[in-house]
SERO-4910 file (N, C-alpha, C, O; in steps of 0.05 Angstrom, whole numbers):
BEGIN
 pado doro    nc1    nc2    nc3   cac1   cac2   cac3    cc1    cc2    cc3    oc1    oc2    oc3
  Met    A   -547   -359   -156   -526   -369   -167   -499   -388   -158   -489   -380   -137
  Glu    A   -489   -406   -168   -463   -415   -158   -442   -392   -148   -452   -369   -147
  Gln    A   -425   -393   -144   -402   -378   -127   -380   -380   -147   -368   -359   -151
  Ser    A   -374   -401   -161   -355   -404   -188   -368   -379   -205   -352   -362   -213
  Glu    A   -386   -376   -210   -405   -370   -232   -401   -335   -222   -397   -316   -238
  Lys    A   -402   -333   -198   -403   -300   -190   -373   -294   -188   -365   -271   -186
  Asn    A   -361   -311   -187   -334   -306   -188   -317   -294   -212   -300   -276   -215
  Arg    A   -332   -314   -230   -319   -303   -258   -334   -278   -263   -320   -258   -264
  Ser    A   -358   -277   -267   -371   -240   -264   -360   -223   -257   -354   -204   -271
  His    A   -355   -226   -237   -339   -198   -221   -321   -183   -216   -316   -160   -211
  Phe    A   -306   -216   -223   -279   -213   -227   -265   -200   -259   -248   -182   -266
  Leu    A   -282   -217   -272   -278   -204   -303   -292   -178   -303   -278   -158   -301
  Ala    A   -309   -177   -304   -316   -140   -307   -295   -130   -301   -281   -133   -321
  Trp    A   -278   -113   -280   -262   -104   -280   -241   -103   -306   -235    -81   -316
  Asp    A   -231   -125   -315   -217   -111   -341   -230   -101   -360   -217    -90   -378
  Glu    A   -251   -102   -360   -266    -81   -378   -269    -60   -369   -269    -42   -385
  Glu    A   -273    -53   -340   -274    -18   -328   -249    -17   -328   -242      3   -316
  Tyr    A   -235    -27   -333   -200    -10   -330   -194     -1   -361   -178     17   -367
  Arg    A   -208    -15   -377   -207     -6   -408   -216     26   -415   -209     42   -433
  His    A   -233     27   -394   -244     58   -397   -241     80   -373   -243    105   -376
  Val    A   -235     67   -350   -213     85   -335   -195    101   -337   -174     93   -344
  Thr    A   -198    133   -331   -179    147   -341   -161    151   -315   -171    148   -292
  Trp    A   -131    158   -318   -116    168   -295   -121    178   -271   -118    167   -249
  Gly    A   -131    206   -280   -144    223   -253   -121    230   -235   -129    243   -216
  Gly    A    -96    227   -235    -75    231   -225    -73    221   -196    -92    211   -183
  Pro    A    -45    227   -186    -43    216   -156    -54    217   -130    -52    240   -121
  Arg    A    -66    198   -113    -85    204    -93    -54    206    -71    -31    198    -75
  Ser    A    -72    223    -36    -70    222    -25    -55    201     -3    -71    185      7
  Ile    A    -23    198      8    -22    175     14    -17    188     51    -11    174     71
  Ser    A    -23    226     50     -8    223     80    -22    213    102    -15    221    124
  Ser    A    -47    192     99    -55    179    127    -35    159    129    -29    152    152
  Leu    A    -22    147    109      0    131    113     23    139    137     27    132    161
  Glu    A     35    155    120     53    176    126     57    186    144     77    199    147
  Glu    A     31    184    169     33    193    195     44    169    210     60    175    227
  Tyr    A     41    147    207     51    121    221     79    121    212     94    101    213
  Val    A     86    145    203    123    146    203    150    121    195    172    115    205
  Leu    A    130    110    166    140     73    156    171     83    149    171    102    134
  Ser    A    186     77    154    209     68    144    211     70    109    192     66     94
  Pro    A    234     76    103    232     87     65    241     47     65    237     40     42
  Thr    A    244     37     72    246     10     73    235    -14     79    244    -37     78
  Ser    A    210     -3     87    185     -8     92    171    -25     65    168    -13     44
  Arg    A    162    -53     68    156    -72     47    120    -64     38    104    -78     51
  Ile    A    107    -45     20     81    -45     22     65    -61      5     73    -63    -18
  Leu    A     37    -77     14     29    -85    -12      3    -62    -13     -7    -48      5
  Asp    A     -1    -65    -40    -21    -57    -53    -37    -52    -61    -41    -36    -79
  Ala    A    -58    -74    -42    -76    -88    -55   -108    -84    -63   -129    -80    -51
  Gly    A    -98    -89    -91   -126    -84   -106   -111    -54   -115   -124    -35   -105
  Cys    A    -87    -43   -133    -76    -17   -134    -89    -17   -165    -71    -13   -182
  Gly    A   -113    -21   -175   -124    -14   -205    -87      3   -225    -64     -4   -231
  Asn    A   -109     31   -227    -80     37   -254    -65     54   -235    -55     75   -241
  Gly    A    -65     45   -213    -37     56   -207    -44     88   -182    -25    100   -171
  Arg    A    -72     96   -178    -58    126   -169    -56    127   -138    -55    149   -128
  Tyr    A    -57    103   -118    -41    104    -96    -12     95    -92      6    102    -77
  Leu    A    -13     70   -118     23     62   -117     36     88   -131     52    101   -117
  Leu    A     32     95   -150     56    124   -160     67    141   -141     90    149   -144
  Pro    A     50    150   -113     66    156   -103     71    140    -70     81    151    -51
  Leu    A     61    116    -71     80     91    -53    101     93    -60    119    100    -45
  Ser    A    105     87    -86    137     79    -95    154    102    -93    178     97    -97
  Arg    A    149    124    -89    159    143    -94    181    146    -61    202    159    -59
  Lys    A    167    129    -38    167    128    -16    184    109     -6    206    115      4
  Tyr    A    173     83    -11    177     57      4    183     27    -24    180     32    -47
  Asp    A    190      5    -18    189    -10    -29    163    -30    -34    154    -47    -19
  Val    A    153    -23    -59    115    -30    -56    116    -43    -77    129    -41    -98
  Val    A     93    -63    -67     80    -84    -90     54    -77    -96     38    -76    -78
  Gly    A     45    -72   -122     19    -71   -129     -1   -100   -140      8   -115   -157
  Ile    A    -17   -102   -132    -37   -122   -140    -61   -119   -159    -69    -96   -157
  Asp    A    -68   -127   -168   -101   -120   -183   -107   -150   -196    -91   -168   -201
  Val    A   -134   -150   -201   -153   -171   -214   -154   -169   -242   -157   -189   -257
  Ala    A   -151   -143   -252   -158   -131   -275   -125   -130   -291   -110   -111   -288
  Ala    A   -121   -146   -302    -98   -139   -327   -104   -117   -333    -86   -105   -320
  Ala    A   -115   -101   -342   -114    -74   -359   -110    -57   -336    -98    -36   -340
  Gly    A   -117    -63   -318   -107    -41   -295    -82    -43   -288    -68    -23   -289
  Val    A    -71    -68   -280    -43    -70   -272    -24    -57   -292     -4    -45   -285
  Ser    A    -32    -62   -322    -22    -51   -342    -16    -15   -346      4     -2   -351
  Lys    A    -46     -9   -339    -32     22   -343    -20     28   -316     -6     48   -314
  Ala    A    -23     12   -293     -9     22   -264     24     22   -275     40     40   -272
  Asp    A     26      2   -286     60     -6   -303     62     20   -314     78     35   -303
  Ala    A     51     28   -331     57     51   -356     62     73   -341     83     86   -346
  Tyr    A     46     81   -322     51    112   -306     75    107   -279     82    127   -266
  Ile    A     85     81   -272     98     77   -264    127     82   -277    147     94   -269
  Lys    A    123     71   -294    161     74   -314    160    108   -321    180    123   -321
  Lys    A    129    117   -326    129    141   -337    143    162   -318    159    179   -325
  Ser    A    135    158   -295    145    179   -278    180    166   -264    196    174   -246
  Gly    A    179    150   -278    213    145   -271    215    119   -245    237    109   -239
  Gln    A    196    111   -235    191    100   -213    191     76   -210    184     65   -230
  Glu    A    198     58   -189    194     31   -191    176     13   -166    176     16   -142
  Ala    A    166      2   -176    145    -23   -166    139    -43   -176    131    -43   -199
  Ser    A    140    -69   -159    126    -95   -165     96    -96   -174     79    -89   -157
  Leu    A     89   -102   -195     68   -104   -210     51   -139   -214     54   -149   -236
  Leu    A     43   -146   -203     29   -175   -206     -4   -177   -211    -17   -160   -200
  Val    A    -18   -197   -226    -46   -195   -235    -51   -213   -215    -31   -227   -211
  Ser    A    -78   -221   -192    -76   -228   -171   -106   -216   -159   -117   -194   -164
  Thr    A   -115   -241   -143   -138   -229   -130   -132   -223   -103   -107   -225   -102
  Ile    A   -141   -216    -80   -134   -213    -58   -143   -230    -37   -137   -230    -13
  Thr    A   -159   -246    -49   -168   -277    -33   -147   -296    -41   -150   -318    -31
  Glu    A   -126   -294    -57   -101   -312    -48    -80   -300    -66    -73   -304    -89
  Leu    A    -73   -281    -45    -46   -276    -41    -13   -291    -53     -4   -309    -38
  Pro    A     -2   -286    -69     22   -301    -84     48   -297    -69     69   -299    -81
  Phe    A     47   -291    -39     71   -281    -22     63   -305     -5     44   -321     -6
  Ser    A     96   -297     17    105   -312     39     90   -305     57     74   -287     54
  Glu    A     92   -318     78     79   -310    112    104   -286    116    127   -288    110
  Gly    A     89   -262    128    100   -244    135    129   -232    115    153   -228    118
  Ser    A    105   -230     89    126   -205     76    126   -180     71    143   -168     60
  Phe    A    103   -172     80    101   -144     80     97   -130    112     90   -144    132
  Asp    A    104    -99    113    108    -83    134     82    -76    137     74    -72    160
  Ala    A     59    -74    110     33    -61    119     21    -69     84     32    -78     64
  Ile    A     -8    -61     92    -22    -57     73    -39    -38     57    -49    -23     73
  Ile    A    -44    -33     41    -61     -8     41    -81    -23     18    -73    -36     -2
  Cys    A   -113    -16     28   -130    -26      3   -153     -4      7   -172     -8     22
  Tyr    A   -151     14     -4   -173     31     -7   -185     24    -32   -175     21    -54
  Gly    A   -215     21    -21   -240     16    -37   -235     -7    -52   -235     -5    -76
  Val    A   -231    -31    -42   -224    -64    -57   -244    -78    -37   -258    -93    -51
  Leu    A   -250    -78    -15   -260    -95     -2   -298    -91      1   -314   -102     18
  Gln    A   -302    -77    -17   -329    -69    -14   -334    -77    -44   -355    -67    -53
  His    A   -316    -97    -63   -320   -104    -81   -328   -139    -87   -336   -150   -108
  Leu    A   -320   -150    -58   -316   -175    -59   -357   -182    -45   -375   -169    -35
  Phe    A   -352   -208    -54   -374   -225    -32   -359   -234     -7   -335   -235     -1
  Glu    A   -383   -241      6   -376   -244     42   -361   -264     42   -341   -256     54
  Asn    A   -357   -287     35   -340   -310     33   -317   -299     26   -296   -302     40
  Glu    A   -317   -283      2   -288   -269     -3   -277   -254     13   -253   -255     19
  Arg    A   -294   -237     23   -278   -212     46   -267   -233     72   -244   -230     81
  His    A   -278   -246     78   -264   -261     96   -235   -275     87   -215   -275    101
  Gln    A   -236   -284     64   -219   -304     61   -198   -286     53   -175   -294     56
  Ala    A   -202   -262     41   -187   -238     47   -173   -227     71   -149   -223     72
  Ile    A   -190   -223     89   -169   -218    116   -149   -239    125   -125   -236    133
  Arg    A   -164   -260    121   -142   -286    126   -118   -290    117   -100   -300    130
  Glu    A   -118   -280     86    -94   -275     70    -78   -246     83    -54   -246     87
  Phe    A    -90   -231     86    -80   -201     98    -61   -213    127    -38   -205    129
  Lys    A    -71   -230    147    -50   -230    170    -39   -251    159    -18   -254    172
  Lys    A    -40   -267    145    -21   -291    134      2   -266    125     19   -259    142
  Val    A      1   -253    100     26   -239     82     47   -223    106     72   -222    105
  Leu    A     30   -212    125     31   -182    142     56   -197    170     54   -219    181
  Lys    A     77   -175    175     93   -186    187     81   -170    220     71   -148    222
  Pro    A     88   -191    242     73   -182    265     74   -160    277     98   -154    276
  Gly    A     60   -143    289     55   -117    290     49    -92    261     46    -68    265
  Ala    A     50   -103    233     49    -94    210     18    -84    217      2    -94    233
  Leu    A     15    -55    195    -18    -40    195    -21    -46    169     -6    -45    150
  Val    A    -48    -55    173    -78    -48    149    -80    -17    150    -78     -5    171
  Phe    A    -85     -2    118    -95     20    118   -116     23     97   -111     22     73
  Phe    A   -150     26    112   -166     17     85   -186     36     91   -187     50    111
  Glu    A   -208     37     65   -236     40     62   -257     41     43   -257     52     20
  Val    A   -279     26     58   -297     18     47   -320     32     47   -322     47     65
  Phe    A   -336     31     34   -369     52     26   -384     43     56   -383     20     64
  Gly    A   -396     61     69   -412     57     87   -444     52     82   -453     58     60
  Val    A   -461     39    103   -483     40    102   -499     67     92   -517     67     75
  Gly    A   -493     81    101   -506    115     94   -500    125     71   -509    147     70
  Asp    A   -488    117     49   -477    123     31   -511    130      3   -532    118      2
  Met    A   -502    149    -10   -537    153    -27   -532    130    -48   -552    127    -62
  Arg    A   -513    115    -53   -505     92    -74   -520     74    -60   -526     54    -73
  Tyr    A   -525     75    -42   -537     41    -23   -560     32    -46   -572     48    -60
  Gly    A   -563      7    -47   -581     -2    -65   -591    -25    -82   -584    -47    -76
  Gly    A   -605    -21   -101   -603    -27   -122   -619    -70   -127   -640    -80   -118
  Lys    A   -598    -82   -144   -605   -105   -150   -588   -124   -122   -563   -126   -120
  Glu    A   -604   -133   -107   -581   -143    -88   -581   -172    -91   -600   -187    -94
  Val    A   -548   -178    -88   -546   -214    -84   -537   -229    -64   -528   -252    -65
  Glu    A   -540   -210    -38   -522   -213    -13   -533   -192      2   -542   -172     -8
  Lys    A   -533   -200     34   -550   -178     54   -537   -149     47   -523   -145     67
  Gly    A   -534   -125     30   -513   -102     31   -502   -110     10   -480   -101      5
  Thr    A   -515   -127     -8   -493   -131    -35   -498   -117    -57   -475   -107    -56
  Phe    A   -506   -110    -72   -515   -108   -102   -493   -101   -124   -472    -89   -125
  Val    A   -511   -117   -142   -499   -117   -170   -498    -89   -190   -510    -67   -188
  Arg    A   -493    -93   -196   -494    -58   -217   -475    -63   -247   -456    -79   -251
  Lys    A   -488    -42   -264   -476    -44   -290   -450    -53   -287   -433    -42   -274
  Gly    A   -447    -88   -309   -427    -94   -322   -415   -115   -303   -393   -127   -307
  Gly    A   -429   -119   -286   -432   -143   -266   -409   -134   -231   -404   -150   -213
  Ile    A   -402   -114   -233   -399   -106   -209   -411   -102   -191   -433    -91   -189
  Ile    A   -395   -113   -170   -409   -115   -142   -396    -90   -123   -374    -80   -123
  Tyr    A   -422    -85   -106   -417    -60    -85   -434    -72    -56   -456    -82    -53
  His    A   -414    -67    -36   -418    -79    -15   -420    -65      7   -396    -60     13
  Tyr    A   -437    -53     28   -437    -29     32   -438    -41     67   -449    -62     71
  Phe    A   -427    -28     89   -402    -36    111   -419    -17    134   -419      8    135
  Ser    A   -433    -35    152   -427    -12    173   -405    -22    198   -397    -45    202
  Glu    A   -399      0    213   -374      3    232   -367    -29    253   -345    -40    255
  Asn    A   -395    -38    265   -401    -66    272   -396    -91    258   -395   -111    272
  Glu    A   -393    -93    233   -394   -108    210   -362   -109    203   -350   -127    191
  Leu    A   -354    -89    213   -314    -89    198   -307    -98    232   -300   -121    238
  Arg    A   -309    -89    241   -302    -88    271   -308   -126    270   -294   -138    287
  Ser    A   -318   -136    261   -321   -167    269   -307   -181    242   -294   -201    244
  Leu    A   -311   -169    218   -284   -172    196   -266   -179    206   -255   -201    203
  Phe    A   -257   -155    223   -220   -149    231   -225   -163    256   -213   -151    274
  Ser    A   -240   -184    266   -235   -195    305   -205   -197    304   -196   -185    324
  Glu    A   -192   -205    294   -166   -216    293   -147   -194    288   -124   -200    282
  Phe    A   -155   -165    290   -134   -143    283   -139   -124    314   -158   -125    330
  Glu    A   -116   -110    312   -108    -95    338   -132    -73    316   -131    -75    291
  Ile    A   -153    -53    329   -176    -27    317   -140     -7    326   -134     -7    350
  Val    A   -126      4    314   -114     26    315   -137     62    312   -136     82    327
  Ser    A   -151     57    291   -159     76    293   -190     75    273   -185     62    253
  Ile    A   -219     83    273   -235     83    261   -254     99    256   -268    104    275
  Glu    A   -258    108    234   -277    134    226   -297    137    199   -295    133    175
  Asn    A   -315    144    215   -350    143    198   -342    171    182   -345    193    193
  Val    A   -333    167    157   -333    200    143   -359    200    118   -364    184    100
  Lys    A   -375    226    126   -402    234    113   -397    256    110   -390    273    127
  Thr    A   -402    258     78   -404    283     66   -425    282     51   -436    261     46
  Glu    A   -436    313     40   -458    317     27   -448    331     -4   -429    346     -7
  Lys    A   -466    321    -24   -461    320    -48   -483    326    -60   -501    309    -62
  Arg    A   -487    359    -75   -502    364    -92   -509    353   -120   -490    356   -136
  Phe    A   -532    340   -129   -534    335   -152   -571    340   -165   -592    330   -157
  Lys    A   -565    355   -181   -592    362   -193   -608    380   -175   -632    382   -179
  Gly    A   -594    394   -151   -612    408   -139   -610    393   -113   -605    406    -93
  Ala    A   -612    371   -110   -618    351    -87   -586    351    -66   -565    360    -75
  Leu    A   -588    341    -42   -565    333    -35   -567    311    -24   -587    300    -15
  Tyr    A   -532    297    -26   -544    278    -23   -512    263     -1   -490    272     -4
  Thr    A   -517    241     18   -501    240     22   -476    215     14   -485    194      5
  Arg    A   -450    218     17   -433    202      8   -418    195     40   -406    210     55
  His    A   -423    170     42   -409    152     71   -387    137     60   -389    126     38
  His    A   -364    135     76   -335    120     75   -321    120    103   -312    140    116
  Ile    A   -321     96    108   -305     88    131   -282     81    130   -278     59    119
  Arg    A   -254    100    144   -239     95    140   -222     81    167   -229     87    190
  Ala    A   -199     62    163   -197     50    191   -161     51    182   -149     55    161
  Val    A   -152     42    215   -124     28    211   -122      3    232   -135      1    253
  Leu    A   -109    -11    225   -107    -34    239    -79    -42    239    -60    -35    224
  Arg    A    -82    -66    266    -54    -71    272    -52   -102    264    -74   -111    258
  Ser    A    -33   -120    263    -29   -149    256    -20   -160    286    -15   -184    289
***
């Protein structure tokens, strides 16, 4: 499959996904708040989806949300306005960020890098480096290789395509360290939890990290 074809299929799949995804409530931003960012900090929610992190961020910081799915951005905008908050929103991929150098004090990117192909992941990290101020922070979370969902139709090493054309990549810690080799790793954590499904126990594996540019 040509890369241009892959781009169309897995990026456009998210619009359809967000037509059906329900709100589900805001998510905690406590891991970010531990780093005592100033209320004037400008933060990029890279892959904001329907706004589950964007909403709590908007209550404390100057926040910009981007997502490749116009349907997700539309829902996020509606939730933000309904809550009486403010945030800038754009439809954009994280592989081509429409911002100038040194625009942000932090980036939050939860559950997004796992949905990119290898070359796109490297491109996204280069874009992060460009738009962050020196010493700025990146907060991210991805699926780990020990996750119960690992497997399926493999399109790249450790990368699988799911129903609707969305792809899932599963990371090792070493792979992430290599991907972010130009960043200082402040913290990195493998989080494994057990989930019971039809009487059997399965493992959920996420890797969370904080990095400094």
